Biopython code that builds the backbone (N, CA, C, O; Angstrom):
import numpy as np
from Bio.PDB.StructureBuilder import StructureBuilder

atoms = [
    (1, "UNK", "N", (108.970, 58.623, 0.469)),
    (1, "UNK", "CA", (109.716, 58.632, -0.786)),
    (1, "UNK", "C", (109.524, 57.249, -1.375)),
    (1, "UNK", "O", (109.275, 57.194, -2.579)),
    (2, "UNK", "N", (109.605, 56.156, -0.697)),
    (2, "UNK", "CA", (109.603, 54.786, -1.351)),
    (2, "UNK", "C", (108.091, 54.616, -1.786)),
    (2, "UNK", "O", (107.828, 53.842, -2.707)),
    (3, "UNK", "N", (107.270, 55.199, -1.257)),
    (3, "UNK", "CA", (105.724, 55.027, -1.676)),
    (3, "UNK", "C", (105.444, 55.709, -3.084)),
    (3, "UNK", "O", (104.595, 55.271, -3.861)),
    (4, "UNK", "N", (106.205, 56.778, -3.333)),
    (4, "UNK", "CA", (106.201, 57.428, -4.807)),
    (4, "UNK", "C", (106.972, 56.478, -5.778)),
    (4, "UNK", "O", (106.543, 56.143, -6.883)),
    (5, "UNK", "N", (108.106, 56.102, -5.261)),
    (5, "UNK", "CA", (108.837, 54.957, -6.016)),
    (5, "UNK", "C", (108.119, 53.929, -6.508)),
    (5, "UNK", "O", (108.086, 53.548, -7.678)),
    (6, "UNK", "N", (107.426, 53.403, -5.383)),
    (6, "UNK", "CA", (106.701, 52.112, -5.843)),
    (6, "UNK", "C", (105.458, 52.387, -6.775)),
    (6, "UNK", "O", (105.081, 51.516, -7.558)),
    (7, "UNK", "N", (104.898, 53.472, -6.692)),
    (7, "UNK", "CA", (103.752, 53.759, -7.623)),
    (7, "UNK", "C", (104.211, 54.135, -8.918)),
    (7, "UNK", "O", (103.582, 53.936, -9.957)),
    (8, "UNK", "N", (105.504, 54.773, -8.813)),
    (8, "UNK", "CA", (106.104, 55.043, -10.279)),
    (8, "UNK", "C", (106.367, 53.804, -10.882)),
    (8, "UNK", "O", (106.009, 53.619, -12.045)),
    (9, "UNK", "N", (107.041, 52.787, -10.138)),
    (9, "UNK", "CA", (107.314, 51.470, -10.708)),
    (9, "UNK", "C", (106.120, 50.705, -11.091)),
    (9, "UNK", "O", (106.123, 50.078, -12.151)),
    (10, "UNK", "N", (105.112, 50.707, -10.325)),
    (10, "UNK", "CA", (103.939, 50.066, -10.679)),
    (10, "UNK", "C", (103.176, 50.705, -11.769)),
    (10, "UNK", "O", (102.595, 49.933, -12.531)),
    (11, "UNK", "N", (103.079, 51.863, -11.966)),
    (11, "UNK", "CA", (102.537, 52.456, -13.109)),
    (11, "UNK", "C", (103.370, 52.267, -14.411)),
    (11, "UNK", "O", (102.815, 52.345, -15.507)),
    (12, "UNK", "N", (104.668, 52.027, -14.293)),
    (12, "UNK", "CA", (105.520, 51.619, -15.488)),
    (12, "UNK", "C", (105.158, 50.211, -15.887)),
    (12, "UNK", "O", (105.099, 49.916, -17.081)),
    (13, "UNK", "N", (104.925, 49.369, -14.982)),
    (13, "UNK", "CA", (104.754, 47.894, -15.192)),
    (13, "UNK", "C", (103.225, 47.853, -15.671)),
    (13, "UNK", "O", (102.827, 46.825, -16.218)),
    (14, "UNK", "N", (102.392, 48.890, -15.494)),
    (14, "UNK", "CA", (100.971, 48.705, -16.139)),
    (14, "UNK", "C", (100.775, 48.641, -17.345)),
    (14, "UNK", "O", (99.935, 47.919, -17.881)),
    (15, "UNK", "N", (101.551, 49.409, -17.907)),
    (15, "UNK", "CA", (101.876, 49.372, -19.528)),
    (15, "UNK", "C", (101.870, 47.921, -20.076)),
    (15, "UNK", "O", (101.053, 47.460, -20.874)),
    (16, "UNK", "N", (102.986, 47.241, -19.477)),
    (16, "UNK", "CA", (103.460, 45.961, -19.829)),
    (16, "UNK", "C", (102.311, 45.026, -19.458)),
    (16, "UNK", "O", (102.069, 44.077, -20.205)),
    (17, "UNK", "N", (101.671, 45.206, -18.481)),
    (17, "UNK", "CA", (100.654, 44.319, -17.900)),
    (17, "UNK", "C", (99.310, 44.444, -18.938)),
    (17, "UNK", "O", (98.740, 43.400, -19.254)),
    (18, "UNK", "N", (98.862, 45.634, -19.416)),
    (18, "UNK", "CA", (97.916, 45.818, -20.243)),
    (18, "UNK", "C", (98.397, 45.345, -21.684)),
    (18, "UNK", "O", (97.566, 44.859, -22.451)),
    (19, "UNK", "N", (99.596, 45.468, -22.024)),
    (19, "UNK", "CA", (100.058, 44.797, -23.331)),
    (19, "UNK", "C", (100.037, 43.407, -23.289)),
    (19, "UNK", "O", (99.589, 42.786, -24.252)),
    (20, "UNK", "N", (100.487, 42.802, -22.244)),
    (20, "UNK", "CA", (100.323, 41.206, -21.984)),
    (20, "UNK", "C", (98.866, 40.832, -22.125)),
    (20, "UNK", "O", (98.590, 39.754, -22.651)),
    (21, "UNK", "N", (97.979, 41.583, -21.727)),
    (21, "UNK", "CA", (96.396, 41.083, -21.548)),
    (21, "UNK", "C", (95.924, 41.355, -23.033)),
    (21, "UNK", "O", (95.067, 40.567, -23.434)),
    (22, "UNK", "N", (96.341, 42.349, -23.934)),
    (22, "UNK", "CA", (95.975, 42.745, -25.078)),
    (22, "UNK", "C", (96.356, 41.488, -25.876)),
    (22, "UNK", "O", (95.510, 40.906, -26.555)),
    (23, "UNK", "N", (97.688, 41.050, -25.789)),
    (23, "UNK", "CA", (98.401, 40.011, -26.686)),
    (23, "UNK", "C", (97.780, 38.824, -26.458)),
    (23, "UNK", "O", (97.596, 38.004, -27.358)),
    (24, "UNK", "N", (97.372, 38.629, -25.105)),
    (24, "UNK", "CA", (96.797, 37.152, -24.964)),
    (24, "UNK", "C", (95.149, 37.207, -25.688)),
    (24, "UNK", "O", (94.782, 36.286, -26.418)),
    (25, "UNK", "N", (94.383, 38.213, -25.428)),
    (25, "UNK", "CA", (93.267, 38.527, -26.235)),
    (25, "UNK", "C", (93.247, 38.160, -27.823)),
    (25, "UNK", "O", (92.380, 37.515, -28.413)),
    (26, "UNK", "N", (94.481, 38.766, -28.379)),
    (26, "UNK", "CA", (94.647, 38.726, -29.772)),
    (26, "UNK", "C", (95.214, 37.425, -30.028)),
    (26, "UNK", "O", (94.948, 36.917, -31.117)),
    (27, "UNK", "N", (96.021, 36.731, -29.137)),
    (27, "UNK", "CA", (96.443, 35.260, -29.472)),
    (27, "UNK", "C", (95.295, 34.386, -29.437)),
    (27, "UNK", "O", (95.355, 33.390, -30.159)),
    (28, "UNK", "N", (94.312, 34.558, -28.771)),
    (28, "UNK", "CA", (93.043, 33.861, -28.680)),
    (28, "UNK", "C", (92.484, 33.871, -29.966)),
    (28, "UNK", "O", (92.311, 32.880, -30.676)),
    (29, "UNK", "N", (92.155, 35.264, -30.286)),
    (29, "UNK", "CA", (91.296, 35.368, -31.611)),
    (29, "UNK", "C", (92.182, 34.779, -32.779)),
    (29, "UNK", "O", (91.722, 33.990, -33.605)),
    (30, "UNK", "N", (93.299, 35.159, -32.782)),
    (30, "UNK", "CA", (94.203, 34.415, -34.070)),
    (30, "UNK", "C", (94.244, 33.033, -33.767)),
    (30, "UNK", "O", (93.976, 32.369, -34.769)),
    (31, "UNK", "N", (94.461, 32.398, -32.834)),
    (31, "UNK", "CA", (94.589, 31.121, -32.451)),
    (31, "UNK", "C", (93.279, 30.452, -32.818)),
    (31, "UNK", "O", (93.271, 29.342, -33.349)),
    (32, "UNK", "N", (92.193, 31.109, -32.543)),
    (32, "UNK", "CA", (90.698, 30.648, -33.110)),
    (32, "UNK", "C", (90.417, 30.327, -34.602)),
    (32, "UNK", "O", (89.793, 29.440, -35.185)),
    (33, "UNK", "N", (91.087, 31.345, -34.957)),
    (33, "UNK", "CA", (91.032, 31.383, -36.418)),
    (33, "UNK", "C", (91.963, 30.151, -37.076)),
    (33, "UNK", "O", (91.570, 29.234, -37.798)),
    (34, "UNK", "N", (93.112, 30.380, -36.669)),
    (34, "UNK", "CA", (94.004, 29.337, -37.194)),
    (34, "UNK", "C", (93.710, 27.970, -36.865)),
    (34, "UNK", "O", (94.093, 27.143, -37.692)),
    (35, "UNK", "N", (93.055, 27.503, -35.736)),
    (35, "UNK", "CA", (92.586, 26.095, -35.527)),
    (35, "UNK", "C", (91.216, 26.189, -35.554)),
    (35, "UNK", "O", (90.504, 25.883, -34.597)),
    (36, "UNK", "N", (90.784, 26.632, -36.691)),
    (36, "UNK", "CA", (89.343, 26.590, -36.771)),
    (36, "UNK", "C", (88.858, 25.264, -37.183)),
    (36, "UNK", "O", (87.652, 25.054, -37.048)),
    (37, "UNK", "N", (89.758, 24.145, -37.763)),
    (37, "UNK", "CA", (89.508, 22.941, -37.953)),
    (37, "UNK", "C", (89.221, 22.001, -36.821)),
    (37, "UNK", "O", (88.502, 21.010, -36.951)),
    (38, "UNK", "N", (89.847, 22.372, -35.636)),
    (38, "UNK", "CA", (89.895, 21.612, -34.344)),
    (38, "UNK", "C", (88.288, 21.682, -33.851)),
    (38, "UNK", "O", (87.401, 22.276, -34.462)),
    (39, "UNK", "N", (88.146, 21.017, -32.742)),
    (39, "UNK", "CA", (86.800, 20.740, -32.055)),
    (39, "UNK", "C", (86.365, 21.956, -31.479)),
    (39, "UNK", "O", (87.252, 22.582, -30.900)),
    (40, "UNK", "N", (85.306, 22.425, -31.482)),
    (40, "UNK", "CA", (84.803, 23.618, -31.030)),
    (40, "UNK", "C", (85.007, 23.787, -29.581)),
    (40, "UNK", "O", (85.378, 24.819, -29.021)),
    (41, "UNK", "N", (84.712, 22.621, -29.021)),
    (41, "UNK", "CA", (84.924, 22.454, -27.434)),
    (41, "UNK", "C", (86.172, 23.085, -26.984)),
    (41, "UNK", "O", (86.243, 23.926, -26.087)),
    (42, "UNK", "N", (87.297, 22.550, -27.774)),
    (42, "UNK", "CA", (88.690, 22.692, -27.385)),
    (42, "UNK", "C", (88.991, 24.121, -27.488)),
    (42, "UNK", "O", (89.642, 24.626, -26.573)),
    (43, "UNK", "N", (88.535, 24.982, -28.661)),
    (43, "UNK", "CA", (88.644, 26.203, -28.957)),
    (43, "UNK", "C", (88.005, 27.115, -27.952)),
    (43, "UNK", "O", (88.477, 28.208, -27.636)),
    (44, "UNK", "N", (86.759, 26.533, -27.408)),
    (44, "UNK", "CA", (86.255, 27.414, -26.409)),
    (44, "UNK", "C", (87.003, 27.391, -25.087)),
    (44, "UNK", "O", (87.349, 28.390, -24.457)),
    (45, "UNK", "N", (87.195, 26.206, -24.768)),
    (45, "UNK", "CA", (88.024, 26.256, -23.561)),
    (45, "UNK", "C", (89.406, 26.932, -23.558)),
    (45, "UNK", "O", (89.805, 27.604, -22.607)),
    (46, "UNK", "N", (90.078, 26.722, -24.628)),
    (46, "UNK", "CA", (91.187, 27.691, -24.725)),
    (46, "UNK", "C", (90.928, 29.065, -24.695)),
    (46, "UNK", "O", (91.546, 29.859, -23.986)),
    (47, "UNK", "N", (89.906, 29.385, -25.553)),
    (47, "UNK", "CA", (89.694, 31.025, -25.277)),
    (47, "UNK", "C", (89.137, 31.542, -24.044)),
    (47, "UNK", "O", (89.232, 32.738, -23.771)),
    (48, "UNK", "N", (88.453, 30.552, -23.139)),
    (48, "UNK", "CA", (88.031, 30.984, -21.805)),
    (48, "UNK", "C", (89.308, 31.044, -21.005)),
    (48, "UNK", "O", (89.422, 31.913, -20.141)),
    (49, "UNK", "N", (90.315, 30.146, -21.243)),
    (49, "UNK", "CA", (91.337, 29.991, -20.278)),
    (49, "UNK", "C", (92.452, 31.239, -20.549)),
    (49, "UNK", "O", (93.172, 31.725, -19.677)),
    (50, "UNK", "N", (92.417, 31.612, -21.892)),
    (50, "UNK", "CA", (93.172, 32.839, -22.394)),
    (50, "UNK", "C", (92.528, 34.070, -21.820)),
    (50, "UNK", "O", (93.190, 35.059, -21.501)),
    (51, "UNK", "N", (91.183, 33.985, -21.692)),
    (51, "UNK", "CA", (90.372, 35.233, -21.184)),
    (51, "UNK", "C", (90.664, 35.398, -19.784)),
    (51, "UNK", "O", (90.938, 36.513, -19.341)),
    (52, "UNK", "N", (90.627, 34.408, -19.078)),
    (52, "UNK", "CA", (90.526, 34.300, -17.734)),
    (52, "UNK", "C", (92.124, 34.792, -17.302)),
    (52, "UNK", "O", (92.274, 35.613, -16.397)),
    (53, "UNK", "N", (93.256, 34.230, -18.013)),
    (53, "UNK", "CA", (94.433, 34.772, -17.650)),
    (53, "UNK", "C", (94.596, 36.218, -18.059)),
    (53, "UNK", "O", (95.176, 36.957, -17.263)),
    (54, "UNK", "N", (94.141, 36.729, -19.240)),
    (54, "UNK", "CA", (94.183, 37.986, -19.619)),
    (54, "UNK", "C", (93.503, 38.787, -18.466)),
    (54, "UNK", "O", (94.138, 39.754, -18.046)),
    (55, "UNK", "N", (92.269, 38.505, -17.890)),
    (55, "UNK", "CA", (91.602, 39.239, -16.871)),
    (55, "UNK", "C", (92.280, 39.385, -15.652)),
    (55, "UNK", "O", (92.246, 40.394, -14.947)),
    (56, "UNK", "N", (93.060, 38.075, -15.362)),
    (56, "UNK", "CA", (93.824, 38.222, -13.992)),
    (56, "UNK", "C", (94.834, 39.223, -14.220)),
    (56, "UNK", "O", (94.935, 40.042, -13.307)),
    (57, "UNK", "N", (95.593, 39.367, -15.184)),
    (57, "UNK", "CA", (96.841, 40.100, -15.412)),
    (57, "UNK", "C", (96.200, 41.643, -15.423)),
    (57, "UNK", "O", (96.792, 42.633, -14.994)),
    (58, "UNK", "N", (95.189, 41.634, -15.863)),
    (58, "UNK", "CA", (94.615, 43.305, -16.075)),
    (58, "UNK", "C", (94.137, 43.502, -14.807)),
    (58, "UNK", "O", (93.945, 44.706, -14.636)),
    (59, "UNK", "N", (93.836, 42.792, -13.759)),
    (59, "UNK", "CA", (93.444, 43.059, -12.603)),
    (59, "UNK", "C", (94.705, 43.403, -11.493)),
    (59, "UNK", "O", (94.534, 43.779, -10.334)),
    (60, "UNK", "N", (95.710, 43.223, -12.015)),
    (60, "UNK", "CA", (97.114, 43.501, -11.117)),
    (60, "UNK", "C", (97.251, 44.785, -11.603)),
    (60, "UNK", "O", (98.168, 45.355, -11.013)),
    (61, "UNK", "N", (96.666, 45.541, -12.518)),
    (61, "UNK", "CA", (97.118, 47.047, -12.727)),
    (61, "UNK", "C", (96.309, 47.808, -11.872)),
    (61, "UNK", "O", (95.369, 47.275, -11.281)),
    (62, "UNK", "N", (96.594, 49.098, -11.731)),
    (62, "UNK", "CA", (96.063, 50.092, -10.930)),
    (62, "UNK", "C", (94.533, 50.190, -11.241)),
    (62, "UNK", "O", (93.725, 50.174, -10.312)),
    (63, "UNK", "N", (94.112, 50.297, -12.613)),
    (63, "UNK", "CA", (92.776, 50.702, -12.955)),
    (63, "UNK", "C", (92.147, 49.305, -12.686)),
    (63, "UNK", "O", (90.955, 49.351, -12.383)),
    (64, "UNK", "N", (92.743, 48.013, -12.739)),
    (64, "UNK", "CA", (92.212, 46.817, -12.507)),
    (64, "UNK", "C", (91.773, 46.725, -11.116)),
    (64, "UNK", "O", (90.625, 46.431, -10.784)),
    (65, "UNK", "N", (92.951, 47.048, -10.136)),
    (65, "UNK", "CA", (92.564, 47.179, -8.686)),
    (65, "UNK", "C", (91.176, 48.088, -8.303)),
    (65, "UNK", "O", (90.279, 47.728, -7.541)),
    (66, "UNK", "N", (91.251, 49.251, -8.985)),
    (66, "UNK", "CA", (90.059, 50.182, -8.667)),
    (66, "UNK", "C", (88.845, 49.458, -9.315)),
    (66, "UNK", "O", (87.781, 49.503, -8.697)),
    (67, "UNK", "N", (88.898, 48.816, -10.463)),
    (67, "UNK", "CA", (87.751, 48.070, -10.761)),
    (67, "UNK", "C", (87.112, 47.145, -9.901)),
    (67, "UNK", "O", (85.899, 47.046, -9.713)),
    (68, "UNK", "N", (88.261, 46.298, -9.261)),
    (68, "UNK", "CA", (87.879, 45.173, -8.414)),
    (68, "UNK", "C", (87.200, 45.753, -7.051)),
    (68, "UNK", "O", (86.252, 45.201, -6.491)),
    (69, "UNK", "N", (87.809, 46.916, -6.615)),
    (69, "UNK", "CA", (87.223, 47.578, -5.489)),
    (69, "UNK", "C", (85.739, 47.951, -5.652)),
    (69, "UNK", "O", (84.840, 47.624, -4.878)),
    (70, "UNK", "N", (85.602, 48.759, -6.890)),
    (70, "UNK", "CA", (84.142, 49.096, -7.401)),
    (70, "UNK", "C", (83.094, 47.989, -7.229)),
    (70, "UNK", "O", (81.986, 48.187, -6.729)),
    (71, "UNK", "N", (83.556, 46.746, -7.707)),
    (71, "UNK", "CA", (82.789, 45.412, -7.727)),
    (71, "UNK", "C", (82.496, 45.041, -6.223)),
    (71, "UNK", "O", (81.395, 44.608, -5.883)),
    (72, "UNK", "N", (83.518, 45.227, -5.356)),
    (72, "UNK", "CA", (83.348, 44.874, -3.932)),
    (72, "UNK", "C", (82.312, 45.747, -3.355)),
    (72, "UNK", "O", (81.330, 45.321, -2.748)),
    (73, "UNK", "N", (82.593, 47.065, -3.586)),
    (73, "UNK", "CA", (81.682, 48.103, -3.034)),
    (73, "UNK", "C", (80.173, 48.072, -3.624)),
    (73, "UNK", "O", (79.221, 48.360, -2.898)),
    (74, "UNK", "N", (80.025, 47.740, -4.862)),
    (74, "UNK", "CA", (78.825, 47.472, -5.307)),
    (74, "UNK", "C", (77.830, 46.387, -4.715)),
    (74, "UNK", "O", (76.637, 46.522, -4.443)),
    (75, "UNK", "N", (78.692, 45.211, -4.582)),
    (75, "UNK", "CA", (78.030, 43.963, -3.755)),
    (75, "UNK", "C", (77.793, 44.619, -2.226)),
    (75, "UNK", "O", (76.744, 44.384, -1.628)),
    (76, "UNK", "N", (78.613, 45.275, -1.769)),
    (76, "UNK", "CA", (78.272, 45.878, -0.410)),
    (76, "UNK", "C", (76.927, 46.657, -0.357)),
    (76, "UNK", "O", (76.108, 46.528, 0.553)),
    (77, "UNK", "N", (76.760, 47.623, -1.618)),
    (77, "UNK", "CA", (75.612, 48.416, -1.553)),
    (77, "UNK", "C", (74.363, 47.692, -2.009)),
    (77, "UNK", "O", (73.245, 48.090, -1.679)),
    (78, "UNK", "N", (74.547, 46.686, -2.725)),
    (78, "UNK", "CA", (73.442, 45.849, -3.064)),
    (78, "UNK", "C", (72.750, 45.261, -1.872)),
    (78, "UNK", "O", (71.522, 45.336, -1.808)),
    (79, "UNK", "N", (73.443, 44.682, -0.924)),
    (79, "UNK", "CA", (73.175, 44.307, 0.353)),
    (79, "UNK", "C", (72.460, 45.097, 1.284)),
    (79, "UNK", "O", (71.784, 44.604, 2.188)),
    (80, "UNK", "N", (72.626, 46.634, 1.033)),
    (80, "UNK", "CA", (71.934, 47.548, 1.974)),
    (80, "UNK", "C", (70.582, 48.219, 1.394)),
    (80, "UNK", "O", (69.908, 49.071, 1.974)),
    (81, "UNK", "N", (70.314, 47.611, 0.034)),
    (81, "UNK", "CA", (69.172, 47.976, -0.493)),
    (81, "UNK", "C", (67.962, 47.130, 0.099)),
    (81, "UNK", "O", (67.974, 45.909, 0.252)),
    (82, "UNK", "N", (66.834, 48.060, 0.427)),
    (82, "UNK", "CA", (65.661, 47.186, 0.867)),
    (82, "UNK", "C", (64.799, 47.004, -0.213)),
    (82, "UNK", "O", (64.253, 47.965, -0.754)),
    (83, "UNK", "N", (64.602, 45.669, -0.630)),
    (83, "UNK", "CA", (63.768, 45.424, -1.856)),
    (83, "UNK", "C", (62.130, 45.184, -1.409)),
    (83, "UNK", "O", (61.771, 44.660, -0.354)),
    (84, "UNK", "N", (61.363, 45.630, -2.333)),
    (84, "UNK", "CA", (60.142, 45.467, -2.012)),
    (84, "UNK", "C", (59.452, 44.287, -2.004)),
    (84, "UNK", "O", (59.879, 43.347, -2.674)),
    (85, "UNK", "N", (58.339, 44.171, -1.281)),
    (85, "UNK", "CA", (57.848, 42.733, -0.949)),
    (85, "UNK", "C", (57.052, 42.359, -2.424)),
    (85, "UNK", "O", (57.032, 43.103, -3.404)),
    (86, "UNK", "N", (56.529, 41.274, -2.342)),
    (86, "UNK", "CA", (55.778, 40.791, -3.563)),
    (86, "UNK", "C", (54.468, 41.535, -3.589)),
    (86, "UNK", "O", (54.011, 41.862, -4.684)),
    (87, "UNK", "N", (53.820, 41.833, -2.473)),
    (87, "UNK", "CA", (52.590, 42.746, -2.547)),
    (87, "UNK", "C", (52.919, 44.068, -2.936)),
    (87, "UNK", "O", (52.200, 44.576, -3.797)),
    (88, "UNK", "N", (53.975, 44.806, -2.421)),
    (88, "UNK", "CA", (54.325, 46.005, -2.940)),
    (88, "UNK", "C", (54.586, 46.062, -4.325)),
    (88, "UNK", "O", (54.078, 46.971, -4.981)),
    (89, "UNK", "N", (55.266, 45.265, -4.831)),
    (89, "UNK", "CA", (55.597, 45.127, -6.451)),
    (89, "UNK", "C", (54.203, 44.942, -7.030)),
    (89, "UNK", "O", (53.820, 45.803, -7.822)),
    (90, "UNK", "N", (53.372, 43.899, -6.726)),
    (90, "UNK", "CA", (52.051, 43.887, -7.487)),
    (90, "UNK", "C", (51.389, 45.017, -7.413)),
    (90, "UNK", "O", (51.061, 45.514, -8.490)),
    (91, "UNK", "N", (51.062, 45.634, -6.324)),
    (91, "UNK", "CA", (50.461, 47.049, -6.197)),
    (91, "UNK", "C", (50.948, 48.073, -7.110)),
    (91, "UNK", "O", (50.199, 48.696, -7.863)),
    (92, "UNK", "N", (52.205, 48.243, -7.042)),
    (92, "UNK", "CA", (52.883, 49.267, -7.924)),
    (92, "UNK", "C", (52.629, 48.940, -9.469)),
    (92, "UNK", "O", (52.301, 49.819, -10.266)),
    (93, "UNK", "N", (52.821, 47.505, -9.845)),
    (93, "UNK", "CA", (52.633, 47.269, -11.132)),
    (93, "UNK", "C", (51.194, 47.465, -11.723)),
    (93, "UNK", "O", (50.963, 47.785, -12.889)),
    (94, "UNK", "N", (50.260, 47.227, -10.749)),
    (94, "UNK", "CA", (48.908, 47.551, -11.263)),
    (94, "UNK", "C", (48.527, 48.929, -11.304)),
    (94, "UNK", "O", (47.687, 49.328, -12.110)),
    (95, "UNK", "N", (49.223, 49.846, -10.300)),
    (95, "UNK", "CA", (48.966, 51.125, -10.477)),
    (95, "UNK", "C", (49.539, 51.577, -11.818)),
    (95, "UNK", "O", (48.777, 52.159, -12.590)),
    (96, "UNK", "N", (50.693, 51.385, -12.137)),
    (96, "UNK", "CA", (51.337, 51.680, -13.418)),
    (96, "UNK", "C", (50.502, 51.269, -14.758)),
    (96, "UNK", "O", (50.304, 52.013, -15.718)),
    (97, "UNK", "N", (50.096, 50.046, -14.629)),
    (97, "UNK", "CA", (49.139, 49.623, -15.600)),
    (97, "UNK", "C", (47.880, 50.376, -15.698)),
    (97, "UNK", "O", (47.372, 50.519, -16.811)),
    (98, "UNK", "N", (47.258, 50.930, -14.530)),
    (98, "UNK", "CA", (46.061, 51.622, -14.751)),
    (98, "UNK", "C", (46.205, 53.077, -15.124)),
    (98, "UNK", "O", (45.325, 53.674, -15.744)),
    (99, "UNK", "N", (47.297, 53.616, -14.746)),
    (99, "UNK", "CA", (47.866, 54.878, -15.126)),
    (99, "UNK", "C", (48.096, 55.007, -16.935)),
    (99, "UNK", "O", (47.757, 55.946, -17.655)),
    (100, "UNK", "N", (48.705, 53.863, -17.281)),
    (100, "UNK", "CA", (48.985, 53.704, -18.838)),
    (100, "UNK", "C", (47.721, 53.658, -19.434)),
    (100, "UNK", "O", (47.456, 54.378, -20.397)),
    (101, "UNK", "N", (46.711, 52.672, -18.822)),
    (101, "UNK", "CA", (45.295, 52.921, -19.580)),
    (101, "UNK", "C", (44.701, 54.056, -19.550)),
    (101, "UNK", "O", (44.240, 54.505, -20.599)),
    (102, "UNK", "N", (44.596, 54.676, -18.500)),
    (102, "UNK", "CA", (43.919, 55.972, -18.559)),
    (102, "UNK", "C", (44.577, 56.975, -19.245)),
    (102, "UNK", "O", (43.840, 57.849, -19.702)),
    (103, "UNK", "N", (45.884, 57.099, -19.461)),
    (103, "UNK", "CA", (46.585, 58.150, -20.355)),
    (103, "UNK", "C", (46.330, 57.746, -21.606)),
    (103, "UNK", "O", (46.047, 58.614, -22.431)),
    (104, "UNK", "N", (46.384, 56.122, -22.074)),
    (104, "UNK", "CA", (45.963, 55.984, -23.458)),
    (104, "UNK", "C", (44.814, 56.298, -23.919)),
    (104, "UNK", "O", (44.730, 56.671, -25.088)),
    (105, "UNK", "N", (43.516, 56.203, -22.983)),
    (105, "UNK", "CA", (42.244, 56.482, -23.316)),
    (105, "UNK", "C", (42.301, 58.168, -23.288)),
    (105, "UNK", "O", (41.659, 58.688, -24.201)),
    (106, "UNK", "N", (42.900, 58.978, -22.477)),
    (106, "UNK", "CA", (42.891, 60.487, -22.768)),
    (106, "UNK", "C", (43.477, 60.767, -23.963)),
    (106, "UNK", "O", (42.972, 61.684, -24.612)),
    (107, "UNK", "N", (44.473, 60.167, -24.436)),
    (107, "UNK", "CA", (45.363, 60.538, -25.560)),
    (107, "UNK", "C", (44.514, 60.316, -26.766)),
    (107, "UNK", "O", (44.460, 61.181, -27.641)),
    (108, "UNK", "N", (43.749, 59.034, -26.868)),
    (108, "UNK", "CA", (42.834, 58.533, -27.725)),
    (108, "UNK", "C", (41.846, 59.686, -28.111)),
    (108, "UNK", "O", (41.599, 60.196, -29.204)),
    (109, "UNK", "N", (41.368, 59.925, -26.864)),
    (109, "UNK", "CA", (40.159, 60.774, -26.946)),
    (109, "UNK", "C", (40.560, 62.216, -27.652)),
    (109, "UNK", "O", (39.867, 62.730, -28.531)),
    (110, "UNK", "N", (41.953, 62.869, -27.065)),
    (110, "UNK", "CA", (42.299, 63.972, -27.498)),
    (110, "UNK", "C", (42.611, 63.904, -28.902)),
    (110, "UNK", "O", (42.456, 64.908, -29.597)),
    (111, "UNK", "N", (43.082, 62.708, -29.444)),
    (111, "UNK", "CA", (43.583, 62.473, -31.035)),
    (111, "UNK", "C", (42.347, 62.710, -31.587)),
    (111, "UNK", "O", (42.293, 63.567, -32.468)),
    (112, "UNK", "N", (41.167, 62.037, -31.206)),
    (112, "UNK", "CA", (39.828, 61.815, -31.979)),
    (112, "UNK", "C", (39.274, 63.221, -32.189)),
    (112, "UNK", "O", (38.941, 63.624, -33.303)),
    (113, "UNK", "N", (39.180, 64.021, -30.976)),
    (113, "UNK", "CA", (38.789, 65.258, -31.108)),
    (113, "UNK", "C", (39.349, 66.168, -32.106)),
    (113, "UNK", "O", (38.737, 66.755, -32.999)),
    (114, "UNK", "N", (40.685, 66.207, -31.811)),
    (114, "UNK", "CA", (41.712, 67.123, -32.807)),
    (114, "UNK", "C", (41.593, 66.721, -34.167)),
    (114, "UNK", "O", (41.620, 67.548, -35.079)),
    (115, "UNK", "N", (41.433, 65.201, -34.402)),
    (115, "UNK", "CA", (41.022, 64.837, -35.792)),
    (115, "UNK", "C", (39.833, 65.392, -36.382)),
    (115, "UNK", "O", (39.795, 65.823, -37.535)),
    (116, "UNK", "N", (38.713, 65.377, -35.458)),
    (116, "UNK", "CA", (37.297, 65.793, -35.750)),
    (116, "UNK", "C", (37.315, 67.167, -36.112)),
    (116, "UNK", "O", (36.574, 67.525, -37.028)),
    (117, "UNK", "N", (38.227, 68.199, -35.395)),
    (117, "UNK", "CA", (38.328, 69.563, -35.680)),
    (117, "UNK", "C", (38.959, 69.915, -36.949)),
    (117, "UNK", "O", (38.552, 70.781, -37.724)),
    (118, "UNK", "N", (40.012, 69.152, -37.102)),
    (118, "UNK", "CA", (40.904, 69.393, -38.160)),
    (118, "UNK", "C", (40.038, 68.845, -39.532)),
    (118, "UNK", "O", (40.127, 69.527, -40.553)),
    (119, "UNK", "N", (39.359, 67.842, -39.542)),
    (119, "UNK", "CA", (38.498, 67.369, -40.769)),
    (119, "UNK", "C", (37.480, 68.362, -40.964)),
    (119, "UNK", "O", (37.199, 68.612, -42.136)),
    (120, "UNK", "N", (36.776, 69.073, -39.919)),
    (120, "UNK", "CA", (35.822, 69.755, -40.005)),
    (120, "UNK", "C", (36.077, 71.085, -40.669)),
    (120, "UNK", "O", (35.233, 71.657, -41.359)),
    (121, "UNK", "N", (37.378, 71.580, -40.405)),
    (121, "UNK", "CA", (38.033, 72.651, -40.932)),
    (121, "UNK", "C", (38.501, 72.685, -42.361)),
    (121, "UNK", "O", (38.477, 73.667, -43.102)),
    (122, "UNK", "N", (38.936, 71.454, -42.649)),
    (122, "UNK", "CA", (39.526, 71.375, -43.962)),
    (122, "UNK", "C", (38.526, 70.907, -44.919)),
    (122, "UNK", "O", (38.704, 71.222, -46.096)),
    (123, "UNK", "N", (37.326, 70.088, -44.556)),
    (123, "UNK", "CA", (36.593, 69.752, -45.760)),
    (123, "UNK", "C", (35.288, 69.100, -45.233)),
    (123, "UNK", "O", (34.436, 68.698, -46.024)),
]
sb = StructureBuilder()
sb.init_structure("model")
sb.init_model(0)
sb.init_chain("A")
sb.init_seg("    ")
for serial, (resi, resn, name, xyz) in enumerate(atoms, 1):
    if name == "N":
        sb.init_residue(resn, " ", resi, " ")
    sb.init_atom(name, np.array(xyz, "f"), 0.0, 1.0, " ", f" {name:<3s}", serial, name[0])
structure = sb.get_structure()
């Protein structure tokens, strides 16, 4: 029972957290406009700080936690990938280039043939 109550309380707080994140981003946009006469460096630093705080608040929501878990799982999956060697990459690239050239020549020949046929029929 307490687990469901915690989830309900957490989901109620998610709306406030999202509102706070949006408010921080909005404050950054408005503040950047209001303080346009200030140094660009200070405005960029302020925007980065506000964006970081808004992101940290958003990560505390249920969606934010699931997003962070997705990022962690993605990093784990990337470590499992067997990347091709330099030689395999070079060979595959050369095969693709050769196939593109051959297909280009075939299509050029077919286009020329069909153009010659149509021009013979028309005139």
